[in-house]
N, C-alpha and C positions, 0 to 999 in steps of 0.2 A: 504494500500500500504506500502510495506517495505521501510525502510529509504534509503537503497541503490538504490532501484528502483526509488524512488522519486528524489534522487540526480542525477541519470543519465538522467532522463527525463528533469529535470531542466537544466542540462548541454546542452541538445539539444535545448531547448527553448531559453536559453541565447545565444547560438551560432547563432540561427536564427536571433536574433536581431542584433548581431554584424556584420553579413554579409548582412543584409538588405533583408532577405526573410520573408515575412509576412505569418505566420501560425496561426494567432489569430483565435479563434473559430474553429480550426481544430481538428485533432485526432492524437493519438500516437498508432502505432502498434508495438508490441514487438514480435520478433520471436526468438526461442531458438537455442542453439547448440544441438549436439546429442552425445551420447556415445553408440557405437555399441558393443553389447555383442556377436553377431554372426550373420552371418558369414562375417567378414571383407573381402571385395573383392568377396563376394558371389553373389551380385546382378546381375552383368553382366555375371555370370556363372550359374544363374538360381536357386540358393539355396533359402531356406526359410531364413528369416531375423528376428532378435530380437534386440531391443535396447530401449533406453529411451531418453527423452528430458532432457537437463541439463541447469543449470542457468548461462550460459554465453550467452549474447543476442546481437541482433541487434535492436536498437530503431529507428523508423522512424516517425518523427513528420511532418504532412503535411496537406494541404487542397487543394481542387480541384481548378483548374484555367480554365476560359472560353476562354483563348486566344490561345489554341492549342499549348502551349509550356510547356516544363518541365524546371524548375529552381531548381536545387538541389545542396546541399553542403554536403560534408562528413567531419565531425569533425576529422576523422582518417587520411584523406588525404588533409589537408588544402592547401598544395601547388598547388593542382589541381584547386583551386578556385571554383567559382560557375559554375556548368555544366548547360548551358543555351542553349536550342536548340528547333527549330521548329520540331514538330513531323512529318512533311512532308519531313524532311531532315535528315534521319538516315543513318549513314555509312553502307555499305554493310556488310553482315556476314563475320566474321573473318578478318575484315579490319585491316591492319597494323597500320592505323592512331590511333586506340583506343586499340590496343592489350595490352598495358601496363597501361591502365587507369582503375580505378574502374568503370568509366562511361560506360564501355562496357556492364555491367550488366543492366544499365538503358536503353541504346539503345536496348539491346537484349529483354528486357521485352516488350517494345512497339512493336518492330518488330514482335515477335512471336505472341502476342495477335492479332495484325492486320492480320498477315498471316493466322491465324486460324479462321478468320471471325468475331472477336469481334470488335464492333464499338467503338474504342478508340478515342474520339473527345476532351474530356476534359483533359487538362494537370494537372500537380501537381506542387505546390511550397512546398519544404520540406527540412529538414535537417536529415541526418542519422548519427548515431554513434553506434559503436559496441565494445564489450570487449571480443569477441571470439578469442582465440589464432589462429594465422595464420597457419593452417595446422593441420588436425586431428579431429577437432570438427565441420567441415562443415560450415565455415563462408560464403562461396560463395552461398551455397544452402539456408542458412538462409536469406541472402540479397535478393536473387532472388525471393524466396517465398514472402518476405515482399513487394517487388516492385510490383509483379504481383497482390497480394491481394489488395494493395493500389490503383493501377490503376483501377482494377475492381470496387472497392468501389467508387472511384471518378467518374466513369462513370455509376454508378448504375446498374452494371451487376452482376447478381447472378448465380453462378454455383453450383448446388446441388451435383454433382458427385465429391467427394473429390479426387479420384484418377485422375480425369481430371486435377485438379490443380497440382498434382504431375507431370503429363505428361507435362504440359505446362512449369513448372519450369525446368524439364529435357531438354526440347527442347531448352530453352534459352542457356543452357550450351553446349548441343550437337551441335545444328544447327547454333547458332549465335557465341558463343565463340569459339567452336571447341574443347571443353573438352569432352572426351569420357566417362563421368560418367554414372553410372547406376542410380537406383532410391532409393538406400538405404538412402542417406542423406535426400532427400526430404520427404520420408515416415516417417523417424524417428523424423523429426522436425515437419512437418505439422500435423501429426496425434498423436503426443505425448500427453499423459494424465498425470496429476500430480499423483505421487505415483504408476504408473502402467508401466509395460513393454509392448511394442507394438510388436506383432507377425504378420508378413506378409507372406502369402503363395502365391507365384507367379503363381502356377498352377491353383488356383481358384480366384485370386485377393482378397482373404479374409483377413480382418484385425481382430485380436483378441486382447483384452486387458487382461493382466495377472497380477494380484496382486502378490506381493512378499508374500510368505507363512508366516503365523503367527509364531512368535518365532524366526525369523531370527536375527542373531547377528547384533548389531549396527555397520554399516559400512559406508564408504564414497567412492565416486568415485573421483579420483584425476587425474587431467590433469597435466602431467609433460612436460611443454612447454620448449623445448630445446633452445629457443631463436633464432633458425635458421629461415630463410625465405624460405618457400617452394614455388617453382614455381607452376603455375596452372597445373592441371592434364594434359592439352594438351602439357605441356613442360616437363613432368616428366616420371619416369619409369613406372608409372601407364599405360600410353598408350602402352608401350612395352609389359607389362604383359597381358593386355587385348588382344592385337594382337596375342600373343603366345597362349592364351587359344582358340581363334577363329581358329588359325592355327591347333591346335590339334583336335578340333571338325571336321574341314574340312577333315583332314587326316583320322580320324576314319570313317567318313561318306563314303569316297572314298573306304575304306577297307571293307565296308559293315555293319558297326555298325549302328543300328537304334537309334541314339541319336540326339538331337538338341542342347544340351549344356552339359557342364561337370557335372552339377548336375544330369544328367540322369545316370551317372555311380554311382549307389547306392549300388549294391550288390557285395560282395567280389569276387565271381567267375568271374564276368565281369571285375572288377578292375584288378584282378590277370592276366587275359588273356591279357588285353591291355598292362599292364606293361611288361609282358613276351615278347610280340610281338614287342614293340617299345622302350624298355629301351636302347638297344644298339644303335639304329639309331637316337633316339631323346631323350637323357637323360634329357635335360633341360625341355622339354615339359612334360615328365613323372613326373618330380619333381613338376611342377605346379599342375598336376592332383593329386599327392600325398597329397598336402596340402588341396585341395578342397574336396577330398574324405574323408579324416580323419576328417576335420573340420565339414563336414556334418554329419558324424557318431556321433561326440561329441555333435552336436547341440541339438539333442533330449534329451540327458542326461542332458544338461544344462537347457533346458526348464523345465524338471521335477524337477530338483534341485531348480530352482527359485520358482516353485509352492509350494514346501514344505518348503521354507525358508532356504534351505541349501546353504547359501552364500559361505561357504568354498568350496563346490564342484563347484559352479559357478566360483569362483576365480581360482581353479585348472585348469578348462577347458579354461578359459581366458588365463592363462599362457601357456598351451599346444598349443593353437592357435598362441600365440606370437612366440613360438619356430618354429612352422611350417611356419609362415610368414617370419621369419628370414632365416631359413635354406632351405626350399623347394620352397617357393614362391619368396624369395630373393627380397623383396620389402622394406625392412627397410633401416636404415642408421646408421653410427657410433654414432652420437649424440643420436639418439633414443635408440640404444641398450645400450649405456652407462647409460642412465636413467634407463632402465630396469634392467641392472646388479646391479646398486645401490639399486633399490627398492627391488630386490630379496634377498638382505642381511638383510632386516629389518624384525624382528619378527612381525607378525600381518599383513604384506602385503600378501594378499591371492593370488594375481595374477597380472601380468603386461604384457603389450605388446605395440607395436607401434599402433597408431591410424590413420585412414584415408588413404589417397592416397599413403603415403610412402615417402621415401628419407629423408625428413626433417620434421619440425613441432613439433608435440606433441606426446608423448607416454601417456599411461594411466595406472592407477593402481586401484585395489579394495583393500581397506585397512580397517581393524578394526578401529573404531573411535579413540580408545585410542592409536593407532599406528601412526596416522597422523603426530603428532609433531616429532616423531622419524624419520619418513620418510623425513620430511623437513630438519631436522638436518643432516641426511646422505647425502642428495642431496647437501646442502650448503657446506658440508665439502669436497665433492669429485668432483662434476661436474665442478666447476670453475677451479680446478687444471687440469683436463683433457682437458677442452676446455676454456682456458682463454679469447678467443675472444668473448665468450658469457657470461662472468661473470656478466655483467650488464643487460643482456637481458633475461636470463632464468627465469622461474617462476613456482610455483605450484599453481594450482587452485583447491580448494576443492569444489566439486559440489554436488547439490542435484537434485532429479528428479522433473521436473516441466511440466506444460502445454506448448505445443509447440507454440501456438499463443494466444496473449491476446491484446485487444484493449481498450484504454482509449478514450472515446468520447469527453471529454470536457477539452481541453488544459487549458483554463482559470481557471478551477477548481483545476488544479494540482498546479499551482503557487499561 
């Protein structure tokens, strides 16, 4: 176990003692963050997806309880105190009473598992802590997956179908929280393998693991956390963009086009025909299609570049996607784009763009390893001047590719 891993697990265990939650003889489940290489915002538009798990985590130390209650504490939100509730008394979905509390994910995990027919009778006593930046690297998906897996474990329920776990985690966010997320985050975290890229094809529900080609330049994935607080997807531009894409699909179907999602617009003659027909009447919707169409074309070039270890081409495509997200999809924000503008000036930064749902949160960069220090210096010199309100909040996180889920069975053996 790495020193930083042990330190963070010890923090969780120490916190459990300070708040009076007994997790002795329990387990620790660690779930990762994710770094999407393509196609960001493609999941709800039906595109193929590719990304990796990254080493910013949620740690959950817990043990099963026989009293039918959950008693949980978040070291990230200490002011919320211990979340202690009877599993028979869960707030209704999208309840205003828990809309601003991290506990909505706890309630949602129990609610969805029971709704889907799983016999959740044993509760959990536990403490959670995470160091995933808020916005861009899928903190909510990591937490939701961790809670679901831990509840299933506590109740001795095994689900062999991995994509069923993904579906359950998405249901928590869609049906209970009210967040219109797709499956990108859950897939890229739950199915992540160390040192591998995860390729998901929604047409066949197939998962492939693709190693980075031999001879690739030594590079790092860097999260450029703007220090801003991004609202949940249910409260952000993400919801608007998803609705716009669905509006365009409905419009095209009414006009006689045989498509079910924007990813079905794959060939250029079809794309050109749609744009010619609707550009004047629906320019914004055509701009959304423009991003998805071209990102989908670039996706296959990016996969081939990853396979042969051409990380420079992967970075170039990552950058092109970022410009499309900024200009055509219009899902970014000023703080995110300032980070990207700074990164773009640094030699050895191969590509940069906003990450995740948009508006606020973190951008990301692919940088040669020997350029990471220069990137940090450039951000430190420029970003606080442009956004002094976030001078004490922004951060750079240099990440590596890791396994999405890991379990330590013996808490006592850790300390």
